[in-house]
GUMAR-487888 format. One record per residue: residue in three letters; x, y, z of N, C-alpha, C in turn. Coordinates in steps of 0.2 Angstrom, whole numbers, plus 2048, in hexadecimal, padded with zeros to 3 digits. Each point is the difference from the previous one (the first is absolute). Last residue first. Layout:
ALAXYZXYZXYZ;...
***
This chain:
GLY81C87A8D58028048067F9804802;LEU8047E77F37FD806800802804806;THR80A7EB7F17FF8028077FE8077FF;LEU7FE7EC7ED8028078027FF800807;GLN8027EC7EC7FE802806803806802;VAL7FB7F37E88048048047FD802806;THR7FE7EC7EB7FD804805805804804;ALA7FC7F37E68048028067FC804805;PHE8027F07E77FB803805805801806;SER8037FB7E38027FF8077FB804804;HIS8087FF7E67FB7FB8038027FF807;ALA81380E7F87FA7FE7FC7FD7FB804;PRO80D8108108017FC7FA7FA7FE7FC;LEU8018168107FE7F97FF8037FD7FA;GLU8028168128027FE7F98007F8800;VAL7F681780F8017F88008017FE7F9;VAL7FF8178118027FE7FA8017F8800;LEU7F481680E8027F98018027FE7F9;THR80181A80A7FD7FB7FB8037F9801;ASP80581680A7FA7FE8037FD7FA7FB;GLY8198037FE7FC8068037FA7FD803;GLU8097EE7F78038057FD7FC806802;ARG8037E58087FD8068018048057FC;ARG7FD7E57FB8048058037FC806801;ALA8017E47F77FC805802804805804;GLY8077EB7F67FE8047FB7FC806802;ASP80B7EB80B8038078017FE8057FB;PHE7F67E880C8008047FA804806802;PRO7FC7E48098018078028018047F9;VAL7F27EB7FD806801802801807802;PRO7EC7EB7F9802807802807800802;ALA7F87ED7EE800801808802808801;VAL7FF7EB7EC7FD8078017FE801807;ALA80B7ED7FD8028037F97FD807800;THR8007EE8128018088018038037F9;PRO7FA7E88047FB803803801808801;ASN8087E97F28038078007FA805803;GLU7FB7E98008077FF7FE804807801;VAL7E97FF8028037FC8068077FF7FF;THR7F68157F37FF7F98008027FD806;ASN7FA81A7F38037FC8067FE7F9800;HIS8048137EB7FB7FD8058047FC805;GLU8038117E88037FD8067FA7FE805;GLN7FE80D7EA7FE7F98018027FC806;LEU8078177F97F98008027FD7F9801;SER81B8058037FA8007FA7FA7FF804;PRO81380480D8038017F97FB8007FB;ALA7F88088188037FA7FD8038017F9;ALA7F480C8198028007F98037FA7FE;LEU7F78108167FE7FA7FD8018007F9;LEU80980F8177FF7FF7F97FE7F97FE;THR8028148168007F97FE7FE8007F9;ALA8098138147FD7FE7FA8017F97FE;ALA8028148178027F97FC7FC8007FA;ALA80181480D8027FC8058027F97FD;VAL7FD81C7F98007F97FD8037FB806;THR7F48188068077FD7FE7FE7F97FD;TRP7F28198078017F97FF8077FE7FE;ASP7EC8158088077FE7FF8007F97FF;ARG7EA80D7F98037FD8068077FF7FE;GLY7F280C7F17FC8008068037FC806;ARG8057F97E67FF8078037FC7FF807;LEU80F7F37EA7FC7FF806800806805;ASP8047F87E58018068047FC7FF807;LEU80A7EE7ED7FA802804802806805;ARG8087F07E98028068047FA802804;VAL80A7E97F17FA803803803806805;THR8097F17E98018048067FA803803;GLY8097E97F07FC806801802803806;GLY80A7EC7ED7FF8038077FC806800;ARG7FF7ED7EC8038058037FE802807;GLU7F77EE7F28078007FE804805804;VAL7E77FB8028047FA7FF807800800;ASP7EF80F80E8038007FA8047FA7FF;LEU7F28088137FE7FB7FC8047FF7F9;ASN80380981B8028017F97FE7FA7FC;THR7F980B81A8007FA7FB8028037F9;VAL7FF80781D8018027F98017FA7FB;SER7F880A81B8017FA7FB8018037F9;VAL80380981B7FF8027F98017FA7FC;LEU7FB80881B8027FA7FC7FE8037F9;ALA80580B81A7FC8007FA8037FA7FC;SER80080981C8037FD7FA7FB8017FA;GLY7FC8058198068047FE8037FD7FA;GLU7E67FC8048058028058068047FD;ARG7F67F67ED7FD7FE806805802806;SER7FA8027E28048018067FC7FE806;SER8037FE7E37FC800806804801806;VAL8008007E28038028067FB7FF806;SER8067F77E47FB802805804801807;THR8037FC7E28038018077FA802805;THR80A7F97E47FA801804803800808;LEU8087FF7E38028018077FA802804;THR7FE7FB7E98057FB802802801807;ARG7E98057F18058048038047FA804;TYR7F37FC7E87FF800808806804803;GLU7F27F67E78058058037FE7FF808;GLY7FE7EE7E97FC806803805805804;ALA8067EC7F37FB7FE8057FC805803;GLU8118047EF7FB7FC7FD7FA7FE805;GLY80E8158088027FB7FB7FA7FC7FE;GLU80C8128147FB8007FA8027FB7FB;TYR80680881C8017FB7FA7FA8017FB;ARG80D8118137FA7FD7FD8027FB7FB;ALA8098158118017F88007FA7FD7FE;ASP8058188048007FD7F98017F9800;GLY7F98178118027F97FF7FF7FE7F9;ALA7F88138158037FF7FA8027F97FF;VAL7F28078128018077FD8047FF7F9;VAL7F17F18138058007FB8008067FC;HIS7F97F98197FD8047FB8068017FB;VAL7F87EE8148068027FC7FD8057FA;PRO7F57FA81A8007FF7F98068037FD;HIS7FD7F48178028077FE8008007F8;SER7F57EF8168038017F98028087FF;THR8007F08177FD8067FD8038017F9;ALA7FE7E780D8048078007FC8057FC;ASP7FB7E88037FD804805804807801;GLN80D7EF7F27FA7FE8037FE805806;HIS8158017F27FA8047FE7F97FE804;GLY8167F48037FF8068037FB8057FE;ALA8067EB7F57FC7FF8067FF807804;ASN80C7FA7EA7FB8058017FC800806;MET8117F07FA8038078007FB805801;ALA7F87EA7FF805801806803807800;PHE7F37F97ED7FB801806805801806;VAL80B7FB7ED7FD8077FF7FC801806;HIS8097EB7FF8058058027FD8077FF;TYR7F47EE7F8800800808805805802;THR7FF7FC7E97FA804802800800808;PRO8107F27F68028077FF7FA805802;THR8007E880C8008027F98038087FF;LEU8057EA8117FD8068008018037F9;VAL7FF7E58098048067FC7FC806801;MET8027E580C7FD8067FE8048067FD;ARG7FE7E38078048067FF7FB8057FE;ALA7FA7E98058028048068038067FF;GLY7F37F87EC8017FC806801804806;ASP80080F7F08017FA7FC8027FB806;THR7F481B7FC8037FA8048017FA7FC;LEU7FE81D7FF7FF7FA7FC8037FB805;VAL7F681B8038047FA8037FF7FA7FB;MET7F58157FD8058028048067FB801;ALA7F08017E98007FE807806804804;GLN7F08017EA8068048028017FF808;LEU7F37EC7F58018067FC806804803;VAL7FD7ED80F7FB8017FB8018077FD;ASN80D7F68138007FB7FA7FB8017FB;VAL7FD80E8168047FB7FF7FF7FC7FA;THR7F48158048058008058067FB7FF;GLN7F280A7EB7FE7FE8078067FF804;ALA7F68127F67FE7FA7FE8067FC7FD;ILE7FB8178128037FD7FA7FE7F97FF;ASN7F381580B8027F98018037FD7FA;ALA7F781980D8027FD7FA8037F9802;MET7F281880A8027F98018027FD7F9;VAL7F88178048017FE8078037F9801;LEU7FB8167EE8027F98008027FE807;ARG7FA8177FC7FA7FC7FE8027F8801;ARG8118118057FA8038037FA7FB7FF;ALA8167FB7F77FE7FE8077FA803803;ASN80D8017EA7F98008007FE7FD807;ALA8178027FA7FD8067FE7F9801800;HIS80B7EC8068028058057FD8077FE;PHE7FE7ED7F17FC7FF806801806805;VAL80E7FF7ED7F98027FE7FB800806;ASP8167F88038008077FF7F98037FF;PHE8037E9801800803806800807800;HIS8027F47EC7F97FF803800804807;LEU8157FE7F57FC8047FC7F9801804;GLY80F7EF8078028078027FC8057FD;ALA7FC7EA7F97FD801807803807803;VAL8077F97EB7F98017FF7FD802807;LEU8167F97FF7FF8077FE7F98027FF;ALA8067EA8068018048057FF8087FE;ASP7FE7EF7F07FB800804801804806;ARG8127FD7F17FA8047FD7FA800805;LEU8137F38068018078017FA8047FD;THR7F87E88038078037FE800807803;ASN7F37E78037FF8078028078037FF;GLN7F07E97F88068028037FF808801;GLN7EB7EF8008048047FB806802804;PHE7E87F08018078018038048037FB;LEU7E77F98008038067FF806802804;PHE7F07EC7FD803802806804807800;GLY7F47F37EE7FC802805803803806;PRO80C7F57EF7FE8067FD7FB804805;ASN8147EF8077F98007FF7FD8067FD;THR81A7FB7FB7FC8008067F88007FE;GLY8138007F08007FA8047FC800807;PRO8098177F68007FA7FC8007FA805;GLU7F78178098067FD7FF7FF7F97FC;VAL7ED8137FD8037FB8068077FE7FD;ASP7F78177F77FE7F97FF8047FC806;TRP7FA8188088047FD7FA7FD7F97FF;TRP7FB81980E7FD7F97FF8037FE7F9;THR8048138168017FE7F97FD7F9800;GLY7F58128118067FD7FF8017FD7F9;TRP7EA8058138058047FB8067FC7FF;GLU7E780180E8047FB7FC8048047FB;ASP7F280B8108027FA8048027FA7FC;CYS7FC81B8028037FC7FA8027FA803;VAL7EE8148098057FB8028027FC7F9;LEU7F481880B8017FD7FA8057FB802;GLY7ED80D8118077FE7FE8007FD7F9;ILE7F081380D8007F97FD8067FE7FD;THR7FD8168097FE7FB8058007F97FE;ALA8068177F58037F98007FF7FC806;ASP7F68167F88058008068037F9801;PRO7F08057EE806804800805800805;ASP7ED7F17F4803800807806804800;TYR7F37FD7EC7FB7FE805803801807;ALA80E8067EE7FA8037FE7FA7FE805;ASP8167F68027FF8078027FA8037FF;MET8057EB7F77FE8008077FF807803;VAL8087FD7EA7F97FE8007FE800807;ARG8168057FD7FC8057FD7F97FF801;SER80F7EF8058008058057FC8067FE;HIS8057EF7F17FB7FD8057FF806805;GLY8108047F07FA8007FD7FA7FE805;ARG8178008077FE8077FF7F98007FD;VAL80B7EB8017FE8028077FD807800;ILE8087F87EB7FA7FD8027FE802807;GLU8148087F67FA8037FD7F97FD802;ASP8157F78087FF8078027F98037FD;ILE8087EB7FA7FD8008067FF807803;ARG80B7FB7EB7F98018007FC800807;TRP8187FB7FC7FE8078017F9801800;ALA8087EB7FA8018018077FE807802;ASN8017FA7E97FA7FD803800801808;VAL8138077F37FA8047FE7FA7FD803;MET8137F48048008068047FA8057FD;THR8037EB7F57FE7FF807800806804;ALA8088017EA7F97FF8007FD7FF807;HIS8178017FD7FD8067FF7F8800800;TYR80D7EC8018018048067FC8067FF;GLU8017F37ED7FB7FD805801804807;GLY80F8057EF7FA8027FE7FA7FE805;ALA8177F98037FF8078027F98037FE;ASP8017E68048058047FD7FE807802;PHE7FE7E780C7FC8057FD8058057FD;GLU7FE7EA8118038007F97FB8067FC;THR7FB7FA8178078018008038017F9;ALA7E87FC804802805806808801800;SER7F07FC7EA8047FD805802804805;GLY7E98037F18078018008037FC806;LYS7E88017F9802806803808801800;HIS7EC7F27F48078007FF803807803;GLN7E97FB8018027FA8008087FF7FF;TRP7F48158007FF7FD8078037F9800;ASP8068167F17FE7F97FE8007FC807;ASP8088167FD7F98008017FD7F97FE;SER81980680B7FC7FE7FA7F9801801;ALA8118028118048037FA7FC8007FA;HIS7F780381B8037FB7FB8038037FB;THR7F380481A8048037FB8037FA7FB;TYR7E88048108067FC7FF8048037FA;TYR7EB8078128048027FA8067FC800;HIS7E680480E8057FC7FE8048037FA;PHE7EF80A8158017FF7F98067FC7FF;SER7EC8088158077FD7FE8008017F8;LEU7F380D8167FF7FC7FA8077FE7FD;ALA7F480881A8058017FB7FE7FC7FA;GLN7F38018138048068028068017FB;TRP7E47F58028077FF7FF805806801;ARG7E87FF8088017FB7FB8077FD7FF;GLN7F88118107FA7FB8008017FB7FB;HIS80F8138028017FB8067FA7FB800;HIS8008127F08057FA7FE8017FB806;ARG7F28148037FD7FB7FB8057FA7FF;GLU80781280E7FB7FC8047FD7FB7FB;GLU80F8107F88047FC8057FB7FB804;VAL7F88107F08037FA7FD8037FC805;PRO7EA80E8068088017FF8037FA7FD;GLY7E68017FB8048018068078017FE;GLY7F27F07F07FE807803804801807;LEU8007ED7EE7FD7FF8077FE807803;THR80A7FD7E97F97FF8017FD800807;SER8188007FA7FD8078007F87FF800;ILE80D7ED7FE8018028067FC807801;SER8017F57EB7FC7FC805801803807;LYS80D80A7EF7F98028007FC7FC805;MET8167F97FD8008078047F9802800;LEU8047ED7F48017FF8077FF806804;THR8018027E87FA7FC8028007FF808;GLU8138097F67FB8058017F97FD802;THR8137F27FB8018048067FA805801;TRP8007F37ED7FE7FC806801804806;HIS80680A7EC7F88008017FF7FC806;TYR8168027F87FE8068057F87FF801;ASP8147F07F97F98007FF7FD805805;ASP8187F87FB7FD8077FF7F98007FF;ARG80B7EB80B8048057FD7FD807800;ASN7F07EF8088067FE7FD8038067FD;PRO7EF8048158017FE7F98077FD7FE;GLY7F57FD8197FF8057FB8027FE7FA;ALA7F77F68188047FE7FA7FE8057FB;ALA80080781A7FB7FE7FB8057FE7FA;ILE80480181B8038027FA7FC7FD7FA;ARG7FF80681C7FD7FC7FB8038037F9;TYR80680081B8018047FA7FF7FC7FA;LEU7F77FD81A8037FD7FA8018067FB;GLU8017FD81C7FD8047FA8037FE7FA;ASN7FD7F681A8047FF7FA7FC8047FA;GLY7F87FF8178058057FF8047FF7F9;ASP7EE7F18068048008068068057FE;HIS7F47FB7EA7FE7FD807806801805;ASN7F48087E68058028057FE7FC807;ARG7F87F77E77FF805806806801803;ALA7F57F97E88077FF803800805806;TYR7ED8007F38007FB8058077FD802;THR7FC8127F07FC8028058007FA806;SER80C7FE7EB8038048057FC802806;PHE7F77F37EE8057FC803804805806;GLN7F080A7F17FD7FB8048057FC805;SER8088117F07FC8038067FD7FB804;ALA80B7F87ED8058038057FC803806;LEU7F47F87EE8027FB804805803805;GLN7F880F7F07FB7FE8048027FA805;ALA8108087F17FE8058047FA7FE805;TYR8067F37ED8057FF8067FE805806;GLN7F48017EB7FF7FA8048047FF806;GLU8058127F27F98018037FE7FA804;ALA8147FF7F28018048067F9801804;THR8027EA7F38008077FE801804806;MET8087E67FF7FB8048018018077FD;ASN80C7E98037FF8037FA7F9804800;GLY80C7F48127F97FF7FF7FE8037F9;GLY8177FE80A7FC8018067F88007FF;CYS8138007EF7FF7F98047FB800806;GLY7FE8167F38037FA7FD7FF7FA804;TRP7F98158077FF8017F98037FA7FC;ALA8028028187F97FF7FE7FF8017F8;GLU8157FF8107FF8007F97F97FE7FE;ASN8017FC8188068017FD7FE8007F8;GLY7F380381B8017FD7FA8078027FC;VAL7FC80C8147F97FE7FE8017FD7F9;GLY8138028147FE8017F97F97FE7FF;TRP80D80A8177FC7FB7FD7FE8017F9;PHE8118078177FF8017F97FC7FA7FD;PRO8078018187FE8077FE7FD8017F9;VAL8017EE8158017FF7F87FE8077FD;LYS8077F28197FE8077FD8017FF7F8;TRP7F87EB8118068047FD7FE8077FE;PRO7F67F08157FF8027F98078037FE;GLU8007ED8137FF8077FF7FF8027F9;THR8037E98067FB8038057FF8077FE;ARG8077E97F28028088007FB803805;GLY7FF7E87F8806802804802807801;HIS7EC7F47F68067FF7FC806802803;GLU7EB80480A8017F97FF8067FE7FC;ARG7FB8168038037FE8068007F8800;ARG7F680B7EE8078028008037FD806;LEU7E97FE7FE8037FC7FC808801800;ARG7F280E80D8017F98038037FC7FB;SER7FC8157F88058008058017FA803;MET7EF8027F18068007FC806800805;PRO7EA8038088017F97FD8077FF7FD;ALA7FD8118157FD8007F98027F97FD;ASP80680A8177FD7F97FF7FC8007F9;GLY8178108077F97FE8037FE7F97FE;SER80F8117F08017FC8067F97FE803;ARG80A8077E67FB8008058027FC806;THR80C8017EA8008078047FC800806;LEU8027ED7EE807803801800805806;TYR7EB7F67F98057FB802807803802;GLU7F080E7F67FE7FE8078057FB803;VAL8028057E98028068047FE7FF808;TRP7F97EF7F1807800800803806804;ASP7E97FE7FC8027FB805807801800;SER7F780D7F07FE8038068037FB806;MET8027F97E98048058027FF803807;GLU7F17F07F88077FD801805805802;GLN7EA8077FB8007FD8068077FD801;VAL7FB8097EB8018058058007FD807;THR8097F17EC7FA803802801806805;GLY8107F47EB7FE8008077F9803801;SER80E7FF7EC7FC7FA8007FE7FF808;GLY80A8157F97FE7FD7F97FC7FA801;VAL80980D8137FA8037FD7FE7FC7FA;ASN8117FD8167FE7FD7FA7F98037FE;GLY81680B80E7FA7FC8007FD7FE7FA;SER81980880A7FC8017FB7FA7FB800;VAL81280B8137FD7FA7FE7FB8027FA;TYR81780980E7FB8037FB7FD7FA7FD;PRO8108058187FC7FC7FA7FC8047FC;GLU81780880D7F98008007FD7FC7FB;ALA8197FB80B7FC8047FB7F9800801;GLY8147F580B7FE8068037FC8057FB;LEU8087E87FE8038057FC7FF807803;LEU7F77ED80B8077FF7FF8038067FC;GLU7E98008018038018078077FF800;CYS7F47FA7ED800808801803801806;LEU7FD7EA7FC8058027FB801808801;ARG7EE7F580B8077FF8038058027FC;MET7EB8027F78018048058067FF804;PHE7FC7F17EF8018077FD801805806;GLU7F97EA8058078007FE8028077FD;HIS7EA7FC8078048008068088017FE;THR7EF7FE7EE800806804805800806;GLY8077EF7EF7FA803800800806804;PHE80E7EA7F48018078027FA804800;SER7FE7EA7FA8047FF806803807803;ASN7F27F97EC7FD804805804800807;ASP8027F57E97FE7FC8057FE804806;GLU8018027E48028048067FD7FC806;VAL8067F97E57FC7FF806803804806;VAL8038087E68037FB8057FB7FF805;ASP80180E7EB7FB7FB8008037FB805;GLY80B8157FA8037FA7FF7FB7FA800;TRP7F78178078077FF8008037F9800;HIS7E88077FF8038057FD8087FF7FF;THR7F17F180B7FE8007F98048057FD;ASN8027F18168028077FE8008017F9;VAL7F27EE8108058017FA8018077FF;MET7FC7F28187FC8047FB8058007FA;SER7FB7F381B8058027FA7FB8047FB;PRO7FB7FC81C7FF7FE7F98058037FB;ARG8057FB81A7FE8057FC7FF7FD7F9;ASP8077F58157F98007FE7FE8057FB;GLU8177FD8097FE7FA7FD7F87FF7FE;ARG80981380B8028007F97FE7FA7FD;PRO7F380C8148057FB7FF8027FF7F9;GLY7F48178037FF7F98048067FC7FE;VAL7FA8127EE8008008077FF7FA803;GLY7FE8067E8807801802801801808;ASN7EB7FE7F38047FA7FE807800803;GLU7F08138027FF7FA8058047FA7FE;TRP8018147F28048008067FF7FA805;HIS7FE8027E57FB8008058047FE807;TYR8068097E58037FE8077FA800805;GLU8018097E97FE7F98008027FC806;ASP8058177FC7F98007FE7FE7F97FE;ALA8178058067FC8038067F87FE7FE;PHE8127FD7F07FF7FA8057FB802805;CYS8098107F17FB7FC7FD7FE7FA805;GLY80C81480C8017FC7FA7FA7FD7FE;GLY8077FC8178008017F87FE808800;PRO8007F68158037FA7FD8018017F8;TRP80781380F7FF7F87FF7F97FF800;ARG8158148047FA7FF7FD7FF7F97FE;LEU80F8108128007FA7FB7F97FE7FE;ASN81181680C7FA7FC8008017FB7FB;PRO81280D8077FB8038047FA7FC800;ILE81C7FB7FF7FA7FF7FC7FA803804;SER81A8028027FA8048037F97FF7FC;ILE8177F67FC7FE8067FC7F9803802;ASP80A7ED80C8068057FF7FE8067FB;LYS7F17EE8048008048068068067FF;LEU7FE7EF7F07FA8057FF800804806;ALA8107EF8008018047FB7FB8057FF;GLN7FD7F08108058048028028057FA;VAL7F07EF7FC7FD804805806806802;VAL8067EE7F27FC8057FC7FD805805;ASP80D7EF80A8048047FC7FC8057FC;ASP7F67EF80E8028058038058057FC;ARG7E97F17FA8077FF800803807802;VAL7EA7F48088028057FC807801800;GLY7F47F080E7FF7FE7F98028057FB;SER8028038187F97FF7FF7FF7FE7F8;THR8168088017FD8018067F87FF7FF;ASN8197F67F47FA8048007FD801807;GLN8167F57EF7FE8038067FA805800;ILE8047E97F18018088007FE803806;PRO7FB7E97FD8078018028028077FF;SER7E67FA8058058017FB807800802;ASP7EA7FE80B8047FA8008068017FB;GLU7EE8108048047FF8068057FB800;GLY7F880E7E97FD7FB8058057FF806;VAL80180F7ED8037FA7FF7FE7FB804;TRP7FA81A7F57FE7FB8048047F97FF;PHE8048167F47FF8018077FF7FA805;GLY8067FB7EA8038078017FF802807;GLU7F87EB7F98088007FF802807801;TYR7E78017FE8037F98018078007FD;ILE7F58147FD7FF7FE8078037FA802;CYS8068087EA8008068057FE7FE807;ARG8027F37EA8047FF806801806805;GLY7EB7FD7EE8077FD7FF8037FF807;LEU7EC80C8058028007F98077FE800;HIS7EF80A8128017F97FF8017FF7F8;GLU80881780B7FA7FC7FD8027F9800;ALA80981980A8017F98007FA7FC7FF;PHE80C81B8017FB7FC7FE8027F87FF;HIS80781B80C8027FA7FC7F97FC7FF;GLY80981C8067FD7F98028027FB7FB;TYR8068198048057FA7FF7FD7F9802;LEU7F38148028028017F98067FA7FE;HIS7F88058167FC7FB7FD8018007F8;ARG8098108108047FA8007FC7FB7FC;SER7FC81A7FB7FE7FA8058047FA7FF;ILE80581A7FD8017FA7FC7FE7FA804;THR7F781B8038047FA8038007FA7FB;ALA7FE81A7F67FD7FA8038047FB804;GLY80C8177FE7FB7FD7FC7FC7FB803;ALA80F81680A7FD7F98007FB7FE7FB;VAL8168128037F98007FE7FD7F9800;ASP8178078047FC8038067F98007FE;LEU8117F97F18007FB8057FC803806;ASP7FF8037E58008048067FF7FC806;VAL80B7FE7E67FC7FD805800804806;VAL8067FF7E38008048077FB7FD805;GLY80F7F77E87FA801804801805806;HIS80B7F57E78018058057F9801803;LEU80D7ED7F07FA802803802805805;THR80E7F67E87FF8028077F9801802;GLY80B7F07EB8018078037FF801807;SER7FF7F07E7801800807801807802;THR7F47F27EA804806802800800808;PRO7FD7EA7ED7FD805805805806801;ALA7FC7F07E98048018067FE806805;THR7F07EF7F28038077FF805801806;THR7F87E77F67FF8058058038077FE;SER7F97E57F68048068007FD805805;MET7FF7E48007FC806800804806800;
***
């Protein structure tokens, strides 16, 4: 595939460190674990009798890796699987649990050995808040209502008694509740109008029990379906009264999904590791669309909810490639290269810039599926390049954003695939420190970011770089550190300007001490 040669350059921005922007919710760094391929089984769950070191059947190495990047929440059990999952089959003695067929992912038999109690134990081990996706597509209002009661109610209620019979005395706290998943597709092939009615009904009976206040997340649009968003927002506006009271009666946020790929051919999305410059550029053109889409949905929501009391959630995002050769096509196992890490760096800059409305994001998926944090091979585990972006960016969680006002810059790619800016950055602060993230998407050339940091005194405390000789580099059990962060000497102060000189195709973070 031929491409036009890119032009490289600089990005010059102004940042007011004494002017607070929106808080960057830690939940923008959320994760997603579906009953799909080897995500749950072999990824998280190995069972109490496994020779792999585990706690309550959950493998310890994966838990520790995710704790090290401050995982804030975990979405489960799907995905498409959520709308064929019946929670009652996943509680009680494991030997008595009925099996089912996972029709969406590999047509394999699911034995339900990992169910509600196992998931809540996993969240406890991770220190992460649970995000449970309820079944709207093939479930009932009663089923979802009972699940909420089972999880969150104490006392002598029917579901509370059943939970105690299954070994858990006290209820759990479950803050996040998904009202279905992809209702426009695998969750029921509904119209927006059909789903809006069902979402209202299901949400009404997903009750708050014993101080557990649900943050209900309606299943929103695919990509840029702004009609779907407007339909849901209109359904709230028909209730009357202040919007902050209206949305509380139904749901508190709506979600959307967006995956990045190199091709418009869904059947041939391209290889995760064998790609040329043209495919890379097409990937980045598509990756940048997340900014347009978040802003588009935000504009629709602003028309009905100008104070942003209703949240926007991107609870599935990431790269999606063809599966690795020789693996089950329904298991969605793909490698993870430096290209994937750069997509993540770009996405987080977009998320930070839209933190006023965007309150949560969940990468798909955490282990062994799509753009994973961790890959496992028996007892061995590999941290992916994307994992390192999450680790390097952890300081942005719950920090105050400081918008970057771009005043000049000529760092762009223009070619056959389209055009996009090759340098992107975001800045946040907390207490006496600030964190600057910088991504250079340029295939061939370095780039320079110059940020005039105003309003506070500052010094460069440390800098870290994630780079590799080629975009195709990835980590394996044989070479687990082919792409790994290293100390970086390319950041310096010139007067009141932070200058960061990045090598080609790289991601960096700079920690500042604030005076």
